[in-house]
N, C-alpha and C positions, 0 to 999 in steps of 0.2 A: 159568266158569272155563273160559277154553279150555289146560292144557295142549302148549308146544309141547315136540316128540321130534324127534328126527335126531342124526349121529353126529357126539361129536367129535373125540373122541381119532383120533392117528398121527403117526405117528413126526417129519413132514412140515410144516414148520410153513407154507408158504405154504394147503395142505387144511387147515391146522385157522382161518384166516385166513378163508380162503374158505364154510369152515360156521360162526364166527361171522356173518359176514357175511349168508347165510344166515336166521339167526335171527330177525336185524337186520329184514331185508328185510320177513318175511314177519311177526313181531310188530308192525310201522310198520302193514302194511296193515288187520291186526286193527284194531289203533288205530285205523286213518282211518277207519275199519268202525265205528267203534260198543264193539268186542268184549275182554269183559275175556278178558288173557292172559299168562301165566308161561311162562318160558324156566334152566329149572335152566344153561345151555348162557350165555346171558346175563348173568345173576347171576357164575356163573363167570368168565363173565373180565375183569367188571368186576375183581371180588378178585384178580385171577389179575397184575394191573394190580401189583399194591403187597402179596403174598403167593407164596413159593415153594412151589406147589403136587405139587413133590419128596411135602415134609412132610407136607403132608395123605392121610391113606385115605383109599381108596374106598368104608370103611364110612360115613364126613360127608359124600358129596355120594347115598349111598343115605336118607342118614335125611334129608335135605337135596329130596330127587327128592319124597322119601314124605311128608315134610309137603308142595307144592305140589296130589299127585295127587292130597293126600285132600282136596281146598277144589274141586274138578275137574266141571267136567262132561261135559269132553270135554277126547280125544288126538287132538291131529293131530304123524301123523307122517308128517315133508315125511323121507320116497323117496332119499335121498341116497348112492351107492356107501358098501359097504360096511352101511344100515343093517340090514342081515337077522345082520351079523351082531356089531353090536356089541349087547356086555357090556348100557351102558343102554340103548342101544330097547328090547332084547328084554324088560328088568326093567321099563319103564315098562308094556311093551304085556301084559304077563300081569298086572301090577297092573292097570293097570283096568283089562283081564278079570277076575277079580277082585272089584275095586267096583259092573261095573257100568256103566264106565260109556263110555257112547258111542266110537267108534277111528272116526280117519275119516284113510285114507292118501291124499295130496296129492305133483303132482312139478309140477316147477315146467315154465316155457312161457318160453320165449327168441322176442321180441323179433327185425327183423330186421336188430339191433346186435346184438345176443346177450348183449343188456337181458336180466333177467329181467320178461317182460309181464300175469307172475299168478301162478298159480298149481291148480292143476284138482285134483277129486279126482276116485282114482282109483276106479271105483264096483267090480272085478277087478282081485285085483290076483295076479298070476302067477306061480306059487319062483322061476321061472325070473329076477326084473325084483330089477335094479343085485344 
């Protein structure tokens, strides 16, 4: 199973919505390719419609993420702006390393009309990238 990792938290709701949409698109493409995948961000976005997230402690998200990642064979990190500074993404990367899970770093590629055309795996991740 593939665990989808990307930054989510941000003070701007439009940035959060964009990040959610990226997660949805990436998840959908994996499913279309016959891959089994999971994303705590998508799970959280569904719950957020019905639950006040201000009362859910960070420890809950770590517990949920840990339950998912323990079942996975790959971690795909989508390198959106802020991914290096994201506490959640960095926790997920470190946990995957502890478990010996394959980590792939992905970036989005845009088509001529500005739509996401594809996601590309980066073979090297320059430190200053994003």
